[in-house]
mmCIF file as Biopython writes it, N, C-alpha, C and O atoms, coordinates in Angstrom:
data_model
#
loop_
_atom_site.group_PDB
_atom_site.id
_atom_site.type_symbol
_atom_site.label_atom_id
_atom_site.label_alt_id
_atom_site.label_comp_id
_atom_site.label_asym_id
_atom_site.label_entity_id
_atom_site.label_seq_id
_atom_site.pdbx_PDB_ins_code
_atom_site.Cartn_x
_atom_site.Cartn_y
_atom_site.Cartn_z
_atom_site.occupancy
_atom_site.B_iso_or_equiv
_atom_site.auth_seq_id
_atom_site.auth_asym_id
_atom_site.pdbx_PDB_model_num
ATOM 1   N N  . MET A ? 1  ? 0.855   -1.175 0.000   1.0 0.0 1  A 1 
ATOM 2   C CA . MET A ? 1  ? 0.000   0.000  0.000   1.0 0.0 1  A 1 
ATOM 3   C C  . MET A ? 1  ? 0.899   1.237  0.000   1.0 0.0 1  A 1 
ATOM 4   O O  . MET A ? 1  ? 1.786   1.373  0.842   1.0 0.0 1  A 1 
ATOM 5   N N  . ALA A ? 2  ? 0.658   2.127  -0.949  1.0 0.0 2  A 1 
ATOM 6   C CA . ALA A ? 2  ? 1.442   3.361  -1.073  1.0 0.0 2  A 1 
ATOM 7   C C  . ALA A ? 2  ? 0.547   4.548  -0.735  1.0 0.0 2  A 1 
ATOM 8   O O  . ALA A ? 2  ? -0.119  5.108  -1.606  1.0 0.0 2  A 1 
ATOM 9   N N  . ASN A ? 3  ? 0.544   4.922  0.543   1.0 0.0 3  A 1 
ATOM 10  C CA . ASN A ? 3  ? -0.318  6.031  0.971   1.0 0.0 3  A 1 
ATOM 11  C C  . ASN A ? 3  ? 0.261   7.372  0.561   1.0 0.0 3  A 1 
ATOM 12  O O  . ASN A ? 3  ? 1.457   7.625  0.702   1.0 0.0 3  A 1 
ATOM 13  N N  . GLU A ? 4  ? -0.605  8.212  0.059   1.0 0.0 4  A 1 
ATOM 14  C CA . GLU A ? 4  ? -0.243  9.582  -0.272  1.0 0.0 4  A 1 
ATOM 15  C C  . GLU A ? 4  ? -1.281  10.493 0.358   1.0 0.0 4  A 1 
ATOM 16  O O  . GLU A ? 4  ? -2.423  10.095 0.587   1.0 0.0 4  A 1 
ATOM 17  N N  . LYS A ? 5  ? -0.866  11.723 0.633   1.0 0.0 5  A 1 
ATOM 18  C CA . LYS A ? 5  ? -1.778  12.716 1.202   1.0 0.0 5  A 1 
ATOM 19  C C  . LYS A ? 5  ? -1.786  13.935 0.300   1.0 0.0 5  A 1 
ATOM 20  O O  . LYS A ? 5  ? -0.748  14.354 -0.211  1.0 0.0 5  A 1 
ATOM 21  N N  . ILE A ? 6  ? -2.973  14.500 0.110   1.0 0.0 6  A 1 
ATOM 22  C CA . ILE A ? 6  ? -3.085  15.745 -0.639  1.0 0.0 6  A 1 
ATOM 23  C C  . ILE A ? 6  ? -4.059  16.673 0.082   1.0 0.0 6  A 1 
ATOM 24  O O  . ILE A ? 6  ? -4.997  16.233 0.747   1.0 0.0 6  A 1 
ATOM 25  N N  . ASP A ? 7  ? -3.810  17.946 -0.069  1.0 0.0 7  A 1 
ATOM 26  C CA . ASP A ? 7  ? -4.742  18.981 0.380   1.0 0.0 7  A 1 
ATOM 27  C C  . ASP A ? 7  ? -5.355  19.578 -0.873  1.0 0.0 7  A 1 
ATOM 28  O O  . ASP A ? 7  ? -4.646  19.977 -1.796  1.0 0.0 7  A 1 
ATOM 29  N N  . VAL A ? 8  ? -6.666  19.635 -0.897  1.0 0.0 8  A 1 
ATOM 30  C CA . VAL A ? 8  ? -7.377  20.094 -2.080  1.0 0.0 8  A 1 
ATOM 31  C C  . VAL A ? 8  ? -8.247  21.289 -1.710  1.0 0.0 8  A 1 
ATOM 32  O O  . VAL A ? 8  ? -9.082  21.196 -0.811  1.0 0.0 8  A 1 
ATOM 33  N N  . LYS A ? 9  ? -8.056  22.401 -2.395  1.0 0.0 9  A 1 
ATOM 34  C CA . LYS A ? 9  ? -8.951  23.552 -2.246  1.0 0.0 9  A 1 
ATOM 35  C C  . LYS A ? 9  ? -10.187 23.271 -3.082  1.0 0.0 9  A 1 
ATOM 36  O O  . LYS A ? 9  ? -10.084 22.793 -4.212  1.0 0.0 9  A 1 
ATOM 37  N N  . ILE A ? 10 ? -11.351 23.565 -2.530  1.0 0.0 10 A 1 
ATOM 38  C CA . ILE A ? 10 ? -12.597 23.292 -3.233  1.0 0.0 10 A 1 
ATOM 39  C C  . ILE A ? 10 ? -13.371 24.596 -3.363  1.0 0.0 10 A 1 
ATOM 40  O O  . ILE A ? 10 ? -13.899 25.116 -2.380  1.0 0.0 10 A 1 
ATOM 41  N N  . GLY A ? 11 ? -13.432 25.113 -4.565  1.0 0.0 11 A 1 
ATOM 42  C CA . GLY A ? 11 ? -14.202 26.326 -4.808  1.0 0.0 11 A 1 
ATOM 43  C C  . GLY A ? 11 ? -15.679 26.000 -4.925  1.0 0.0 11 A 1 
ATOM 44  O O  . GLY A ? 11 ? -16.037 24.857 -5.206  1.0 0.0 11 A 1 
ATOM 45  N N  . LYS A ? 12 ? -16.526 26.968 -4.718  1.0 0.0 12 A 1 
ATOM 46  C CA . LYS A ? 12 ? -17.983 26.860 -4.863  1.0 0.0 12 A 1 
ATOM 47  C C  . LYS A ? 12 ? -18.640 25.980 -3.802  1.0 0.0 12 A 1 
ATOM 48  O O  . LYS A ? 12 ? -19.814 25.642 -3.949  1.0 0.0 12 A 1 
ATOM 49  N N  . MET A ? 13 ? -17.938 25.601 -2.755  1.0 0.0 13 A 1 
ATOM 50  C CA . MET A ? 13 ? -18.530 24.818 -1.677  1.0 0.0 13 A 1 
ATOM 51  C C  . MET A ? 13 ? -19.037 25.819 -0.641  1.0 0.0 13 A 1 
ATOM 52  O O  . MET A ? 13 ? -18.241 26.429 0.073   1.0 0.0 13 A 1 
ATOM 53  N N  . LYS A ? 14 ? -20.352 25.991 -0.554  1.0 0.0 14 A 1 
ATOM 54  C CA . LYS A ? 14 ? -20.899 27.081 0.244   1.0 0.0 14 A 1 
ATOM 55  C C  . LYS A ? 14 ? -21.806 26.661 1.393   1.0 0.0 14 A 1 
ATOM 56  O O  . LYS A ? 14 ? -22.206 27.508 2.191   1.0 0.0 14 A 1 
ATOM 57  N N  . CYS A ? 15 ? -22.141 25.382 1.500   1.0 0.0 15 A 1 
ATOM 58  C CA . CYS A ? 15 ? -23.071 24.985 2.561   1.0 0.0 15 A 1 
ATOM 59  C C  . CYS A ? 15 ? -22.705 23.599 3.086   1.0 0.0 15 A 1 
ATOM 60  O O  . CYS A ? 15 ? -21.879 22.897 2.502   1.0 0.0 15 A 1 
ATOM 61  N N  . SER A ? 16 ? -23.327 23.223 4.187   1.0 0.0 16 A 1 
ATOM 62  C CA . SER A ? 16 ? -23.034 21.920 4.786   1.0 0.0 16 A 1 
ATOM 63  C C  . SER A ? 16 ? -23.465 20.768 3.882   1.0 0.0 16 A 1 
ATOM 64  O O  . SER A ? 16 ? -22.869 19.692 3.924   1.0 0.0 16 A 1 
ATOM 65  N N  . ASN A ? 17 ? -24.493 20.984 3.069   1.0 0.0 17 A 1 
ATOM 66  C CA . ASN A ? 17 ? -24.901 19.947 2.116   1.0 0.0 17 A 1 
ATOM 67  C C  . ASN A ? 17 ? -23.816 19.711 1.066   1.0 0.0 17 A 1 
ATOM 68  O O  . ASN A ? 17 ? -23.582 18.578 0.647   1.0 0.0 17 A 1 
ATOM 69  N N  . CYS A ? 18 ? -23.158 20.793 0.645   1.0 0.0 18 A 1 
ATOM 70  C CA . CYS A ? 18 ? -22.039 20.661 -0.298  1.0 0.0 18 A 1 
ATOM 71  C C  . CYS A ? 18 ? -20.922 19.827 0.326   1.0 0.0 18 A 1 
ATOM 72  O O  . CYS A ? 18 ? -20.399 18.906 -0.302  1.0 0.0 18 A 1 
ATOM 73  N N  . ALA A ? 19 ? -20.566 20.156 1.558   1.0 0.0 19 A 1 
ATOM 74  C CA . ALA A ? 19 ? -19.503 19.424 2.249   1.0 0.0 19 A 1 
ATOM 75  C C  . ALA A ? 19 ? -19.886 17.954 2.417   1.0 0.0 19 A 1 
ATOM 76  O O  . ALA A ? 19 ? -19.054 17.067 2.225   1.0 0.0 19 A 1 
ATOM 77  N N  . ALA A ? 20 ? -21.125 17.701 2.769   1.0 0.0 20 A 1 
ATOM 78  C CA . ALA A ? 20 ? -21.590 16.324 2.931   1.0 0.0 20 A 1 
ATOM 79  C C  . ALA A ? 20 ? -21.545 15.568 1.603   1.0 0.0 20 A 1 
ATOM 80  O O  . ALA A ? 20 ? -21.231 14.378 1.568   1.0 0.0 20 A 1 
ATOM 81  N N  . SER A ? 21 ? -21.856 16.259 0.524   1.0 0.0 21 A 1 
ATOM 82  C CA . SER A ? 21 ? -21.807 15.650 -0.794  1.0 0.0 21 A 1 
ATOM 83  C C  . SER A ? 21 ? -20.374 15.262 -1.165  1.0 0.0 21 A 1 
ATOM 84  O O  . SER A ? 21 ? -20.143 14.192 -1.728  1.0 0.0 21 A 1 
ATOM 85  N N  . VAL A ? 22 ? -19.424 16.126 -0.851  1.0 0.0 22 A 1 
ATOM 86  C CA . VAL A ? 22 ? -18.019 15.827 -1.106  1.0 0.0 22 A 1 
ATOM 87  C C  . VAL A ? 22 ? -17.580 14.641 -0.255  1.0 0.0 22 A 1 
ATOM 88  O O  . VAL A ? 22 ? -16.894 13.746 -0.748  1.0 0.0 22 A 1 
ATOM 89  N N  . GLU A ? 23 ? -17.967 14.624 1.011   1.0 0.0 23 A 1 
ATOM 90  C CA . GLU A ? 23 ? -17.612 13.510 1.897   1.0 0.0 23 A 1 
ATOM 91  C C  . GLU A ? 23 ? -18.179 12.189 1.379   1.0 0.0 23 A 1 
ATOM 92  O O  . GLU A ? 23 ? -17.484 11.173 1.373   1.0 0.0 23 A 1 
ATOM 93  N N  . GLU A ? 24 ? -19.422 12.204 0.951   1.0 0.0 24 A 1 
ATOM 94  C CA . GLU A ? 24 ? -20.040 10.981 0.427   1.0 0.0 24 A 1 
ATOM 95  C C  . GLU A ? 24 ? -19.305 10.487 -0.813  1.0 0.0 24 A 1 
ATOM 96  O O  . GLU A ? 24 ? -19.041 9.293  -0.954  1.0 0.0 24 A 1 
ATOM 97  N N  . ALA A ? 25 ? -18.979 11.408 -1.706  1.0 0.0 25 A 1 
ATOM 98  C CA . ALA A ? 25 ? -18.274 11.026 -2.925  1.0 0.0 25 A 1 
ATOM 99  C C  . ALA A ? 25 ? -16.887 10.460 -2.614  1.0 0.0 25 A 1 
ATOM 100 O O  . ALA A ? 25 ? -16.471 9.466  -3.210  1.0 0.0 25 A 1 
ATOM 101 N N  . LEU A ? 26 ? -16.179 11.089 -1.687  1.0 0.0 26 A 1 
ATOM 102 C CA . LEU A ? 26 ? -14.857 10.585 -1.311  1.0 0.0 26 A 1 
ATOM 103 C C  . LEU A ? 26 ? -14.948 9.195  -0.698  1.0 0.0 26 A 1 
ATOM 104 O O  . LEU A ? 26 ? -14.096 8.343  -0.949  1.0 0.0 26 A 1 
ATOM 105 N N  . SER A ? 27 ? -15.969 8.970  0.097   1.0 0.0 27 A 1 
ATOM 106 C CA . SER A ? 27 ? -16.111 7.658  0.746   1.0 0.0 27 A 1 
ATOM 107 C C  . SER A ? 27 ? -16.402 6.544  -0.259  1.0 0.0 27 A 1 
ATOM 108 O O  . SER A ? 27 ? -16.225 5.366  0.051   1.0 0.0 27 A 1 
ATOM 109 N N  . ASN A ? 28 ? -16.844 6.913  -1.452  1.0 0.0 28 A 1 
ATOM 110 C CA . ASN A ? 28 ? -17.159 5.918  -2.483  1.0 0.0 28 A 1 
ATOM 111 C C  . ASN A ? 28 ? -16.004 5.638  -3.438  1.0 0.0 28 A 1 
ATOM 112 O O  . ASN A ? 28 ? -16.149 4.828  -4.354  1.0 0.0 28 A 1 
ATOM 113 N N  . ILE A ? 29 ? -14.873 6.285  -3.243  1.0 0.0 29 A 1 
ATOM 114 C CA . ILE A ? 29 ? -13.717 6.043  -4.103  1.0 0.0 29 A 1 
ATOM 115 C C  . ILE A ? 29 ? -12.866 4.948  -3.490  1.0 0.0 29 A 1 
ATOM 116 O O  . ILE A ? 29 ? -12.357 5.096  -2.379  1.0 0.0 29 A 1 
ATOM 117 N N  . ASP A ? 30 ? -12.713 3.854  -4.213  1.0 0.0 30 A 1 
ATOM 118 C CA . ASP A ? 30 ? -11.861 2.766  -3.753  1.0 0.0 30 A 1 
ATOM 119 C C  . ASP A ? 30 ? -10.427 3.274  -3.664  1.0 0.0 30 A 1 
ATOM 120 O O  . ASP A ? 30 ? -9.882  3.766  -4.653  1.0 0.0 30 A 1 
ATOM 121 N N  . GLY A ? 31 ? -9.828  3.164  -2.523  1.0 0.0 31 A 1 
ATOM 122 C CA . GLY A ? 31 ? -8.456  3.609  -2.335  1.0 0.0 31 A 1 
ATOM 123 C C  . GLY A ? 31 ? -8.340  4.820  -1.426  1.0 0.0 31 A 1 
ATOM 124 O O  . GLY A ? 31 ? -7.270  5.067  -0.868  1.0 0.0 31 A 1 
ATOM 125 N N  . VAL A ? 32 ? -9.418  5.583  -1.263  1.0 0.0 32 A 1 
ATOM 126 C CA . VAL A ? 32 ? -9.387  6.698  -0.315  1.0 0.0 32 A 1 
ATOM 127 C C  . VAL A ? 32 ? -9.507  6.098  1.078   1.0 0.0 32 A 1 
ATOM 128 O O  . VAL A ? 32 ? -10.486 5.423  1.395   1.0 0.0 32 A 1 
ATOM 129 N N  . THR A ? 33 ? -8.500  6.353  1.903   1.0 0.0 33 A 1 
ATOM 130 C CA . THR A ? 33 ? -8.453  5.720  3.220   1.0 0.0 33 A 1 
ATOM 131 C C  . THR A ? 33 ? -8.877  6.650  4.355   1.0 0.0 33 A 1 
ATOM 132 O O  . THR A ? 33 ? -9.305  6.188  5.412   1.0 0.0 33 A 1 
ATOM 133 N N  . ALA A ? 34 ? -8.758  7.963  4.135   1.0 0.0 34 A 1 
ATOM 134 C CA . ALA A ? 34 ? -9.167  8.936  5.153   1.0 0.0 34 A 1 
ATOM 135 C C  . ALA A ? 34 ? -9.340  10.293 4.486   1.0 0.0 34 A 1 
ATOM 136 O O  . ALA A ? 34 ? -8.718  10.596 3.468   1.0 0.0 34 A 1 
ATOM 137 N N  . PHE A ? 35 ? -10.210 11.104 5.095   1.0 0.0 35 A 1 
ATOM 138 C CA . PHE A ? 35 ? -10.385 12.460 4.583   1.0 0.0 35 A 1 
ATOM 139 C C  . PHE A ? 35 ? -11.005 13.342 5.650   1.0 0.0 35 A 1 
ATOM 140 O O  . PHE A ? 35 ? -11.662 12.868 6.578   1.0 0.0 35 A 1 
ATOM 141 N N  . GLU A ? 36 ? -10.779 14.634 5.494   1.0 0.0 36 A 1 
ATOM 142 C CA . GLU A ? 36 ? -11.386 15.636 6.362   1.0 0.0 36 A 1 
ATOM 143 C C  . GLU A ? 36 ? -11.784 16.805 5.468   1.0 0.0 36 A 1 
ATOM 144 O O  . GLU A ? 36 ? -10.932 17.452 4.860   1.0 0.0 36 A 1 
ATOM 145 N N  . VAL A ? 37 ? -13.073 17.065 5.394   1.0 0.0 37 A 1 
ATOM 146 C CA . VAL A ? 37 ? -13.594 18.152 4.562   1.0 0.0 37 A 1 
ATOM 147 C C  . VAL A ? 37 ? -13.932 19.323 5.476   1.0 0.0 37 A 1 
ATOM 148 O O  . VAL A ? 37 ? -14.632 19.159 6.475   1.0 0.0 37 A 1 
ATOM 149 N N  . SER A ? 38 ? -13.429 20.505 5.128   1.0 0.0 38 A 1 
ATOM 150 C CA . SER A ? 38 ? -13.678 21.707 5.922   1.0 0.0 38 A 1 
ATOM 151 C C  . SER A ? 38 ? -14.458 22.716 5.091   1.0 0.0 38 A 1 
ATOM 152 O O  . SER A ? 38 ? -13.947 23.259 4.111   1.0 0.0 38 A 1 
ATOM 153 N N  . LEU A ? 39 ? -15.686 22.956 5.490   1.0 0.0 39 A 1 
ATOM 154 C CA . LEU A ? 39 ? -16.506 23.950 4.808   1.0 0.0 39 A 1 
ATOM 155 C C  . LEU A ? 39 ? -15.929 25.347 5.020   1.0 0.0 39 A 1 
ATOM 156 O O  . LEU A ? 39 ? -15.845 26.132 4.076   1.0 0.0 39 A 1 
ATOM 157 N N  . SER A ? 40 ? -15.532 25.661 6.254   1.0 0.0 40 A 1 
ATOM 158 C CA . SER A ? 40 ? -15.036 27.007 6.556   1.0 0.0 40 A 1 
ATOM 159 C C  . SER A ? 40 ? -13.741 27.331 5.816   1.0 0.0 40 A 1 
ATOM 160 O O  . SER A ? 40 ? -13.506 28.486 5.458   1.0 0.0 40 A 1 
ATOM 161 N N  . ASP A ? 41 ? -12.899 26.325 5.584   1.0 0.0 41 A 1 
ATOM 162 C CA . ASP A ? 41 ? -11.648 26.544 4.850   1.0 0.0 41 A 1 
ATOM 163 C C  . ASP A ? 41 ? -11.783 26.226 3.361   1.0 0.0 41 A 1 
ATOM 164 O O  . ASP A ? 41 ? -10.864 26.480 2.582   1.0 0.0 41 A 1 
ATOM 165 N N  . ALA A ? 42 ? -12.926 25.671 2.971   1.0 0.0 42 A 1 
ATOM 166 C CA . ALA A ? 42 ? -13.184 25.266 1.580   1.0 0.0 42 A 1 
ATOM 167 C C  . ALA A ? 42 ? -12.057 24.366 1.052   1.0 0.0 42 A 1 
ATOM 168 O O  . ALA A ? 42 ? -11.499 24.591 -0.022  1.0 0.0 42 A 1 
ATOM 169 N N  . ASN A ? 43 ? -11.747 23.337 1.857   1.0 0.0 43 A 1 
ATOM 170 C CA . ASN A ? 43 ? -10.733 22.398 1.403   1.0 0.0 43 A 1 
ATOM 171 C C  . ASN A ? 43 ? -11.001 21.002 1.941   1.0 0.0 43 A 1 
ATOM 172 O O  . ASN A ? 43 ? -11.870 20.789 2.787   1.0 0.0 43 A 1 
ATOM 173 N N  . ALA A ? 44 ? -10.227 20.061 1.423   1.0 0.0 44 A 1 
ATOM 174 C CA . ALA A ? 44 ? -10.297 18.683 1.898   1.0 0.0 44 A 1 
ATOM 175 C C  . ALA A ? 44 ? -8.883  18.158 2.025   1.0 0.0 44 A 1 
ATOM 176 O O  . ALA A ? 44 ? -8.048  18.365 1.144   1.0 0.0 44 A 1 
ATOM 177 N N  . LYS A ? 45 ? -8.621  17.481 3.120   1.0 0.0 45 A 1 
ATOM 178 C CA . LYS A ? 45 ? -7.363  16.773 3.322   1.0 0.0 45 A 1 
ATOM 179 C C  . LYS A ? 45 ? -7.677  15.304 3.088   1.0 0.0 45 A 1 
ATOM 180 O O  . LYS A ? 45 ? -8.529  14.721 3.760   1.0 0.0 45 A 1 
ATOM 181 N N  . ILE A ? 46 ? -6.987  14.723 2.140   1.0 0.0 46 A 1 
ATOM 182 C CA . ILE A ? 46 ? -7.330  13.379 1.686   1.0 0.0 46 A 1 
ATOM 183 C C  . ILE A ? 46 ? -6.097  12.486 1.727   1.0 0.0 46 A 1 
ATOM 184 O O  . ILE A ? 46 ? -5.014  12.867 1.283   1.0 0.0 46 A 1 
ATOM 185 N N  . GLU A ? 47 ? -6.290  11.294 2.269   1.0 0.0 47 A 1 
ATOM 186 C CA . GLU A ? 47 ? -5.251  10.268 2.252   1.0 0.0 47 A 1 
ATOM 187 C C  . GLU A ? 47 ? -5.766  9.125  1.386   1.0 0.0 47 A 1 
ATOM 188 O O  . GLU A ? 47 ? -6.911  8.694  1.526   1.0 0.0 47 A 1 
ATOM 189 N N  . TYR A ? 48 ? -4.911  8.642  0.491   1.0 0.0 48 A 1 
ATOM 190 C CA . TYR A ? 48 ? -5.357  7.578  -0.403  1.0 0.0 48 A 1 
ATOM 191 C C  . TYR A ? 48 ? -4.209  6.641  -0.748  1.0 0.0 48 A 1 
ATOM 192 O O  . TYR A ? 48 ? -3.033  6.988  -0.635  1.0 0.0 48 A 1 
ATOM 193 N N  . ASP A ? 49 ? -4.590  5.449  -1.168  1.0 0.0 49 A 1 
ATOM 194 C CA . ASP A ? 49 ? -3.640  4.436  -1.618  1.0 0.0 49 A 1 
ATOM 195 C C  . ASP A ? 49 ? -3.447  4.649  -3.116  1.0 0.0 49 A 1 
ATOM 196 O O  . ASP A ? 49 ? -4.357  4.408  -3.908  1.0 0.0 49 A 1 
ATOM 197 N N  . SER A ? 50 ? -2.262  5.100  -3.493  1.0 0.0 50 A 1 
ATOM 198 C CA . SER A ? 50 ? -2.003  5.431  -4.898  1.0 0.0 50 A 1 
ATOM 199 C C  . SER A ? 50 ? -1.963  4.191  -5.799  1.0 0.0 50 A 1 
ATOM 200 O O  . SER A ? 50 ? -1.927  4.321  -7.023  1.0 0.0 50 A 1 
ATOM 201 N N  . ASN A ? 51 ? -1.968  3.006  -5.213  1.0 0.0 51 A 1 
ATOM 202 C CA . ASN A ? 51 ? -2.081  1.788  -6.017  1.0 0.0 51 A 1 
ATOM 203 C C  . ASN A ? 51 ? -3.525  1.533  -6.449  1.0 0.0 51 A 1 
ATOM 204 O O  . ASN A ? 51 ? -3.774  0.766  -7.378  1.0 0.0 51 A 1 
ATOM 205 N N  . LYS A ? 52 ? -4.473  2.178  -5.771  1.0 0.0 52 A 1 
ATOM 206 C CA . LYS A ? 52 ? -5.890  1.971  -6.071  1.0 0.0 52 A 1 
ATOM 207 C C  . LYS A ? 52 ? -6.573  3.203  -6.634  1.0 0.0 52 A 1 
ATOM 208 O O  . LYS A ? 52 ? -7.544  3.084  -7.382  1.0 0.0 52 A 1 
ATOM 209 N N  . ALA A ? 53 ? -6.085  4.380  -6.288  1.0 0.0 53 A 1 
ATOM 210 C CA . ALA A ? 53 ? -6.723  5.625  -6.716  1.0 0.0 53 A 1 
ATOM 211 C C  . ALA A ? 53 ? -5.648  6.629  -7.120  1.0 0.0 53 A 1 
ATOM 212 O O  . ALA A ? 53 ? -4.495  6.535  -6.699  1.0 0.0 53 A 1 
ATOM 213 N N  . SER A ? 54 ? -6.051  7.586  -7.942  1.0 0.0 54 A 1 
ATOM 214 C CA . SER A ? 54 ? -5.125  8.635  -8.369  1.0 0.0 54 A 1 
ATOM 215 C C  . SER A ? 54 ? -5.708  10.002 -8.032  1.0 0.0 54 A 1 
ATOM 216 O O  . SER A ? 54 ? -6.879  10.114 -7.667  1.0 0.0 54 A 1 
ATOM 217 N N  . LYS A ? 55 ? -4.892  11.032 -8.156  1.0 0.0 55 A 1 
ATOM 218 C CA . LYS A ? 55 ? -5.394  12.394 -7.956  1.0 0.0 55 A 1 
ATOM 219 C C  . LYS A ? 55 ? -6.529  12.685 -8.930  1.0 0.0 55 A 1 
ATOM 220 O O  . LYS A ? 55 ? -7.497  13.356 -8.571  1.0 0.0 55 A 1 
ATOM 221 N N  . ASN A ? 56 ? -6.418  12.191 -10.145 1.0 0.0 56 A 1 
ATOM 222 C CA . ASN A ? 56 ? -7.482  12.417 -11.128 1.0 0.0 56 A 1 
ATOM 223 C C  . ASN A ? 56 ? -8.787  11.745 -10.719 1.0 0.0 56 A 1 
ATOM 224 O O  . ASN A ? 56 ? -9.861  12.302 -10.948 1.0 0.0 56 A 1 
ATOM 225 N N  . ASP A ? 57 ? -8.717  10.560 -10.121 1.0 0.0 57 A 1 
ATOM 226 C CA . ASP A ? 57 ? -9.929  9.901  -9.618  1.0 0.0 57 A 1 
ATOM 227 C C  . ASP A ? 57 ? -10.604 10.788 -8.579  1.0 0.0 57 A 1 
ATOM 228 O O  . ASP A ? 57 ? -11.826 10.936 -8.577  1.0 0.0 57 A 1 
ATOM 229 N N  . ILE A ? 58 ? -9.819  11.363 -7.718  1.0 0.0 58 A 1 
ATOM 230 C CA . ILE A ? 58 ? -10.350 12.207 -6.647  1.0 0.0 58 A 1 
ATOM 231 C C  . ILE A ? 58 ? -10.924 13.490 -7.224  1.0 0.0 58 A 1 
ATOM 232 O O  . ILE A ? 58 ? -12.010 13.913 -6.828  1.0 0.0 58 A 1 
ATOM 233 N N  . LYS A ? 59 ? -10.218 14.110 -8.146  1.0 0.0 59 A 1 
ATOM 234 C CA . LYS A ? 59 ? -10.675 15.373 -8.724  1.0 0.0 59 A 1 
ATOM 235 C C  . LYS A ? 59 ? -11.946 15.202 -9.552  1.0 0.0 59 A 1 
ATOM 236 O O  . LYS A ? 59 ? -12.690 16.167 -9.730  1.0 0.0 59 A 1 
ATOM 237 N N  . ARG A ? 60 ? -12.213 14.007 -10.058 1.0 0.0 60 A 1 
ATOM 238 C CA . ARG A ? 60 ? -13.387 13.758 -10.898 1.0 0.0 60 A 1 
ATOM 239 C C  . ARG A ? 60 ? -14.702 13.654 -10.133 1.0 0.0 60 A 1 
ATOM 240 O O  . ARG A ? 60 ? -15.758 13.629 -10.764 1.0 0.0 60 A 1 
ATOM 241 N N  . ILE A ? 61 ? -14.686 13.593 -8.822  1.0 0.0 61 A 1 
ATOM 242 C CA . ILE A ? 61 ? -15.917 13.289 -8.092  1.0 0.0 61 A 1 
ATOM 243 C C  . ILE A ? 61 ? -16.995 14.341 -8.227  1.0 0.0 61 A 1 
ATOM 244 O O  . ILE A ? 61 ? -18.181 14.012 -8.262  1.0 0.0 61 A 1 
ATOM 245 N N  . LYS A ? 62 ? -16.603 15.603 -8.305  1.0 0.0 62 A 1 
ATOM 246 C CA . LYS A ? 62 ? -17.593 16.671 -8.402  1.0 0.0 62 A 1 
ATOM 247 C C  . LYS A ? 62 ? -17.134 17.674 -9.460  1.0 0.0 62 A 1 
ATOM 248 O O  . LYS A ? 62 ? -16.463 18.652 -9.133  1.0 0.0 62 A 1 
ATOM 249 N N  . PRO A ? 63 ? -17.482 17.444 -10.698 1.0 0.0 63 A 1 
ATOM 250 C CA . PRO A ? 63 ? -16.970 18.322 -11.753 1.0 0.0 63 A 1 
ATOM 251 C C  . PRO A ? 63 ? -17.476 19.758 -11.664 1.0 0.0 63 A 1 
ATOM 252 O O  . PRO A ? 63 ? -16.899 20.646 -12.290 1.0 0.0 63 A 1 
ATOM 253 N N  . PHE A ? 64 ? -18.536 20.007 -10.904 1.0 0.0 64 A 1 
ATOM 254 C CA . PHE A ? 64 ? -19.039 21.375 -10.805 1.0 0.0 64 A 1 
ATOM 255 C C  . PHE A ? 64 ? -18.315 22.179 -9.743  1.0 0.0 64 A 1 
ATOM 256 O O  . PHE A ? 64 ? -18.542 23.383 -9.618  1.0 0.0 64 A 1 
ATOM 257 N N  . TYR A ? 65 ? -17.441 21.530 -8.968  1.0 0.0 65 A 1 
ATOM 258 C CA . TYR A ? 65 ? -16.598 22.256 -8.023  1.0 0.0 65 A 1 
ATOM 259 C C  . TYR A ? 65 ? -15.287 22.602 -8.699  1.0 0.0 65 A 1 
ATOM 260 O O  . TYR A ? 65 ? -14.890 21.945 -9.661  1.0 0.0 65 A 1 
ATOM 261 N N  . SER A ? 66 ? -14.627 23.608 -8.215  1.0 0.0 66 A 1 
ATOM 262 C CA . SER A ? 66 ? -13.288 23.931 -8.680  1.0 0.0 66 A 1 
ATOM 263 C C  . SER A ? 66 ? -12.300 23.287 -7.718  1.0 0.0 66 A 1 
ATOM 264 O O  . SER A ? 66 ? -12.254 23.643 -6.541  1.0 0.0 66 A 1 
ATOM 265 N N  . TRP A ? 67 ? -11.524 22.359 -8.207  1.0 0.0 67 A 1 
ATOM 266 C CA . TRP A ? 67 ? -10.553 21.662 -7.378  1.0 0.0 67 A 1 
ATOM 267 C C  . TRP A ? 67 ? -9.166  22.206 -7.656  1.0 0.0 67 A 1 
ATOM 268 O O  . TRP A ? 67 ? -8.773  22.354 -8.813  1.0 0.0 67 A 1 
ATOM 269 N N  . TYR A ? 68 ? -8.435  22.499 -6.619  1.0 0.0 68 A 1 
ATOM 270 C CA . TYR A ? 68 ? -7.064  22.985 -6.754  1.0 0.0 68 A 1 
ATOM 271 C C  . TYR A ? 68 ? -6.168  22.092 -5.934  1.0 0.0 68 A 1 
ATOM 272 O O  . TYR A ? 68 ? -6.173  22.158 -4.705  1.0 0.0 68 A 1 
ATOM 273 N N  . VAL A ? 69 ? -5.409  21.268 -6.597  1.0 0.0 69 A 1 
ATOM 274 C CA . VAL A ? 69 ? -4.521  20.321 -5.916  1.0 0.0 69 A 1 
ATOM 275 C C  . VAL A ? 69 ? -3.141  20.930 -5.820  1.0 0.0 69 A 1 
ATOM 276 O O  . VAL A ? 69 ? -2.227  20.306 -5.281  1.0 0.0 69 A 1 
#
């Protein structure tokens, strides 16, 4: 297992439902092992197994958000 961590800025995330939607999507990606989504900071700290998931897999979860890795 090759764990990697990334911090992702998430634009257009304005409410708790948005944050919950991001959390749900992250939990459905095979290889994401941990995450913390912050509405107030508009970011997510994500840990994933790079043998199972890639940054592109993570960035694809919500195309209507602006992701900055």
